[in-house]
LOPA-980010 format. One record per residue (C-alpha): residue number from 1; residue in three letters; x, y, z. Coordinates in Angstrom, 1 decimal. Layout:
! residues N
resi; resn; east; north; up
NUM; ALA; X; Y; Z
...
***
This chain:
! residues 259
resi; resn; east; north; up
1; UNK; -3.4; 35.5; 40.6
2; UNK; -4.0; 37.7; 37.1
3; UNK; -0.9; 36.7; 35.9
4; UNK; -1.7; 33.3; 36.6
5; UNK; -4.7; 33.3; 34.6
6; UNK; -2.9; 34.9; 31.8
7; UNK; -0.3; 32.3; 32.0
8; UNK; -2.8; 29.3; 31.9
9; UNK; -4.7; 31.1; 29.0
10; UNK; -1.5; 31.6; 26.9
11; UNK; -0.3; 27.8; 27.6
12; UNK; -4.1; 26.6; 26.7
13; UNK; -4.2; 28.3; 23.3
14; UNK; -0.5; 27.1; 22.6
15; UNK; -2.3; 23.4; 23.1
16; UNK; -5.0; 24.1; 21.4
17; UNK; -2.8; 25.5; 18.4
18; UNK; -1.0; 22.5; 18.2
19; UNK; -3.3; 19.5; 19.4
20; UNK; -5.4; 19.2; 16.2
21; UNK; -4.7; 17.7; 12.6
22; UNK; -5.2; 20.1; 9.9
23; UNK; -5.9; 19.5; 6.3
24; UNK; -3.1; 20.5; 5.3
25; UNK; -1.0; 17.8; 7.3
26; UNK; -3.4; 15.1; 6.4
27; UNK; -5.5; 15.9; 3.3
28; UNK; -5.1; 14.2; 0.0
29; UNK; -4.8; 15.5; -3.4
30; UNK; -4.1; 19.0; -2.2
31; UNK; -3.0; 21.3; -5.4
32; UNK; 0.7; 22.3; -4.5
33; UNK; 1.4; 26.2; -3.7
34; UNK; 4.2; 28.1; -2.8
35; UNK; 2.5; 28.7; 0.7
36; UNK; 2.1; 24.7; 1.3
37; UNK; 5.2; 23.7; -0.7
38; UNK; 3.7; 20.5; -1.8
39; UNK; 5.9; 18.6; -4.5
40; UNK; 5.1; 18.2; -8.2
41; UNK; 5.8; 15.1; -9.7
42; UNK; 6.4; 14.1; -13.2
43; UNK; 3.6; 11.7; -14.8
44; UNK; 5.0; 8.7; -16.1
45; UNK; 3.7; 6.1; -18.6
46; UNK; 2.2; 3.0; -16.7
47; UNK; 4.6; 0.1; -16.6
48; UNK; 3.2; -3.4; -16.7
49; UNK; 4.7; -5.9; -14.0
50; UNK; 7.5; -8.0; -15.2
51; UNK; 7.7; -11.5; -13.8
52; UNK; 10.9; -12.0; -11.1
53; UNK; 12.6; -14.8; -9.6
54; UNK; 10.9; -16.7; -7.0
55; UNK; 7.4; -15.4; -8.5
56; UNK; 4.7; -18.2; -8.5
57; UNK; 2.4; -18.6; -11.6
58; UNK; -0.9; -20.6; -12.0
59; UNK; -2.2; -21.2; -15.1
60; UNK; -5.3; -23.3; -16.9
61; UNK; -5.0; -25.3; -20.3
62; UNK; -8.2; -25.1; -22.2
63; UNK; -8.6; -27.6; -24.9
64; UNK; -11.4; -29.7; -26.3
65; UNK; -10.2; -33.1; -25.4
66; UNK; -11.8; -33.2; -21.6
67; UNK; -9.1; -35.8; -20.5
68; UNK; -5.9; -33.7; -20.9
69; UNK; -8.3; -30.7; -19.8
70; UNK; -9.1; -32.6; -16.3
71; UNK; -5.3; -33.6; -15.9
72; UNK; -3.8; -30.4; -16.3
73; UNK; -6.5; -28.5; -14.1
74; UNK; -7.0; -30.7; -11.5
75; UNK; -5.3; -28.2; -9.0
76; UNK; -8.1; -26.0; -9.9
77; UNK; -11.3; -27.1; -8.1
78; UNK; -13.7; -24.8; -9.8
79; UNK; -14.5; -23.1; -12.9
80; UNK; -14.1; -19.4; -11.5
81; UNK; -10.4; -20.5; -11.4
82; UNK; -10.2; -19.4; -7.6
83; UNK; -6.6; -18.3; -7.0
84; UNK; -6.6; -19.7; -3.5
85; UNK; -6.8; -23.2; -4.3
86; UNK; -4.9; -23.2; -7.6
87; UNK; -1.7; -25.2; -7.7
88; UNK; 1.3; -22.5; -8.6
89; UNK; 4.9; -22.8; -10.1
90; UNK; 7.9; -20.9; -8.9
91; UNK; 9.8; -19.3; -11.0
92; UNK; 13.4; -20.7; -10.9
93; UNK; 16.9; -18.5; -10.9
94; UNK; 17.8; -19.5; -13.9
95; UNK; 14.3; -17.4; -15.1
96; UNK; 12.6; -20.7; -16.3
97; UNK; 9.3; -22.7; -15.0
98; UNK; 8.5; -26.1; -15.0
99; UNK; 5.1; -27.1; -15.8
100; UNK; 3.8; -30.8; -16.2
101; UNK; 4.7; -32.4; -19.4
102; UNK; 7.2; -29.5; -20.7
103; UNK; 10.4; -28.7; -20.7
104; UNK; 11.4; -25.7; -18.5
105; UNK; 10.2; -22.4; -20.3
106; UNK; 11.9; -19.4; -19.7
107; UNK; 9.3; -16.8; -18.7
108; UNK; 11.8; -14.1; -16.4
109; UNK; 11.5; -10.6; -17.1
110; UNK; 8.3; -11.2; -19.1
111; UNK; 4.7; -9.4; -18.2
112; UNK; 2.3; -12.0; -17.5
113; UNK; 0.5; -11.8; -21.0
114; UNK; 3.9; -12.4; -22.8
115; UNK; 4.5; -15.3; -20.6
116; UNK; 1.0; -16.5; -21.3
117; UNK; 1.8; -16.4; -24.7
118; UNK; 4.8; -18.0; -24.7
119; UNK; 3.3; -21.2; -22.7
120; UNK; 0.8; -21.3; -25.0
121; UNK; 3.2; -21.7; -28.0
122; UNK; 5.0; -24.4; -25.8
123; UNK; 1.8; -26.2; -25.1
124; UNK; 0.6; -26.5; -28.7
125; UNK; 3.7; -28.2; -29.7
126; UNK; 2.3; -31.4; -27.8
127; UNK; -1.5; -30.4; -27.9
128; UNK; -2.5; -28.3; -31.3
129; UNK; -5.4; -26.5; -30.0
130; UNK; -4.2; -25.7; -26.4
131; UNK; -4.9; -22.1; -25.0
132; UNK; -3.6; -20.9; -21.5
133; UNK; -4.8; -18.5; -18.9
134; UNK; -2.1; -17.3; -16.8
135; UNK; -1.8; -15.2; -13.7
136; UNK; 0.4; -14.1; -10.7
137; UNK; -0.3; -16.3; -7.9
138; UNK; 1.8; -14.1; -5.3
139; UNK; 0.1; -10.7; -6.1
140; UNK; 0.0; -9.4; -2.7
141; UNK; 1.8; -6.3; -1.2
142; UNK; 2.5; -5.3; 2.7
143; UNK; 1.6; -2.7; 4.9
144; UNK; 3.7; -1.8; 8.2
145; UNK; 3.9; 1.2; 10.2
146; UNK; 1.1; 3.8; 10.8
147; UNK; -1.8; 1.7; 9.2
148; UNK; -3.5; -1.5; 9.6
149; UNK; -0.4; -3.6; 8.9
150; UNK; -1.0; -6.8; 7.1
151; UNK; -0.4; -8.4; 4.0
152; UNK; -3.4; -7.6; 0.8
153; UNK; -4.3; -9.1; -2.1
154; UNK; -3.9; -6.8; -5.2
155; UNK; -7.3; -7.4; -6.7
156; UNK; -7.0; -5.1; -10.1
157; UNK; -4.8; -4.2; -12.5
158; UNK; -3.2; -1.0; -12.1
159; UNK; -4.1; -0.5; -8.3
160; UNK; -3.2; 2.7; -6.9
161; UNK; -1.5; 4.0; -3.7
162; UNK; -5.0; 5.2; -2.4
163; UNK; -6.9; 2.0; -3.6
164; UNK; -4.2; -0.1; -1.8
165; UNK; -4.4; 2.3; 1.7
166; UNK; -7.7; 2.2; 1.6
167; UNK; -7.6; -1.7; 1.8
168; UNK; -6.2; -1.0; 5.9
169; UNK; -8.9; 1.5; 6.7
170; UNK; -6.5; 4.3; 5.6
171; UNK; -3.3; 6.1; 7.3
172; UNK; -3.8; 7.1; 10.7
173; UNK; -3.8; 10.4; 11.5
174; UNK; -0.4; 10.3; 13.1
175; UNK; 0.7; 8.8; 10.1
176; UNK; 3.8; 10.9; 8.2
177; UNK; 2.0; 11.2; 4.8
178; UNK; 4.9; 13.6; 3.5
179; UNK; 7.1; 10.8; 3.7
180; UNK; 5.6; 7.6; 2.5
181; UNK; 8.1; 4.9; 1.8
182; UNK; 7.5; 1.8; -0.5
183; UNK; 10.1; -0.9; -0.5
184; UNK; 10.3; -2.7; -4.4
185; UNK; 12.1; -5.8; -4.9
186; UNK; 13.9; -5.4; -8.3
187; UNK; 15.6; -8.4; -10.2
188; UNK; 17.3; -11.5; -8.9
189; UNK; 20.6; -10.0; -6.9
190; UNK; 19.7; -6.4; -7.0
191; UNK; 19.2; -4.1; -4.6
192; UNK; 15.4; -3.3; -3.8
193; UNK; 14.2; 0.2; -4.9
194; UNK; 13.2; 2.7; -1.9
195; UNK; 10.5; 5.2; -3.5
196; UNK; 9.9; 7.8; -1.0
197; UNK; 7.1; 10.6; -1.5
198; UNK; 4.3; 12.8; -0.4
199; UNK; 1.2; 11.3; -0.9
200; UNK; -1.0; 15.0; -0.1
201; UNK; 0.1; 16.4; -3.4
202; UNK; -2.4; 15.9; -6.4
203; UNK; 0.6; 15.5; -8.9
204; UNK; 1.0; 12.0; -7.7
205; UNK; -1.4; 11.3; -9.7
206; UNK; 0.1; 9.0; -12.7
207; UNK; 3.3; 9.6; -11.2
208; UNK; 5.9; 6.7; -10.7
209; UNK; 4.7; 6.7; -6.8
210; UNK; 1.2; 6.4; -8.0
211; UNK; 0.7; 2.5; -8.7
212; UNK; 1.6; -0.7; -6.4
213; UNK; 3.0; -3.6; -7.8
214; UNK; 3.1; -7.1; -6.3
215; UNK; 5.4; -7.5; -3.4
216; UNK; 5.5; -4.0; -2.6
217; UNK; 6.1; -3.4; 1.2
218; UNK; 4.5; 0.1; 1.9
219; UNK; 5.9; 1.8; 5.0
220; UNK; 4.0; 4.7; 7.1
221; UNK; 6.2; 6.0; 9.6
222; UNK; 4.9; 8.3; 12.6
223; UNK; 4.9; 11.9; 12.8
224; UNK; 7.8; 13.4; 15.2
225; UNK; 5.1; 15.7; 16.9
226; UNK; 2.2; 12.9; 17.0
227; UNK; 2.6; 12.5; 20.7
228; UNK; 0.9; 16.4; 21.1
229; UNK; -1.6; 15.7; 18.4
230; UNK; -5.2; 14.3; 19.4
231; UNK; -6.8; 12.2; 16.5
232; UNK; -10.8; 13.2; 17.0
233; UNK; -12.6; 16.3; 17.7
234; UNK; -14.2; 14.3; 20.6
235; UNK; -10.6; 13.8; 22.0
236; UNK; -9.9; 17.6; 21.9
237; UNK; -12.9; 18.7; 23.3
238; UNK; -12.1; 16.4; 26.2
239; UNK; -8.5; 18.1; 26.4
240; UNK; -10.3; 21.3; 26.4
241; UNK; -13.1; 20.2; 29.0
242; UNK; -10.2; 19.0; 31.1
243; UNK; -7.6; 22.1; 31.0
244; UNK; -10.8; 24.4; 31.9
245; UNK; -11.6; 22.2; 34.7
246; UNK; -7.8; 22.3; 36.0
247; UNK; -7.7; 26.3; 35.5
248; UNK; -11.0; 26.3; 37.5
249; UNK; -9.1; 24.4; 40.3
250; UNK; -5.9; 26.2; 40.4
251; UNK; -7.8; 29.5; 40.5
252; UNK; -10.1; 28.3; 43.3
253; UNK; -7.0; 27.0; 45.5
254; UNK; -5.2; 30.4; 44.3
255; UNK; -8.2; 32.7; 45.5
256; UNK; -8.1; 30.1; 49.0
257; UNK; -4.7; 31.0; 49.6
258; UNK; -5.0; 34.6; 49.3
259; UNK; -7.9; 34.8; 51.6
***
């Protein structure tokens, strides 16, 4: 009976040691040390997004001529330039975009600001006081895996991986933070780039993995040992309670047999 008691206690101890998620496994912004073996990523300058084939842009034409202004901005239903209701224009495979009353204008590979300046110059050939406000319509990224899957809007410039995943409610405890992947489209005809990184290390800040760009797909895999983990302390306490109850039942049964 004592052997059974000790065996069960040993099993219970093993379950307790493997059933909880530790800070080392799921904590963010940890300092890399020799013991935790977290990677150290190099800092790189931020690169602005450059327009790809099949991107969609929206624009607003500003001019003192109210007739022309209303004609060009009919697709925008309020002064706040609500992106949801604006009419978008797709970038063709030849890198050009076709806007009303203009010949096709080449904007492939430009930043949004560079494309805006290019379109302003094109419009001023026919409207001397024209000004243009340009925005990217498809400013979305997608999330799949062990996070709240969906498509999310990039609401600010330089959105980082933490801000992006916060929109999903964070990665689940069972998500593998050591091997987060971002699938990032490249130029027309090129294979997408796959970035894999450990988001627990604080060296991710300002690294090439830090910022999220339009059309990114963030994949969060599930850890291999997640089936033996308990996501919350409530679940852990439930496991302990049920284990103690099982131990009591077994011991009572063995004691009954030896009567």
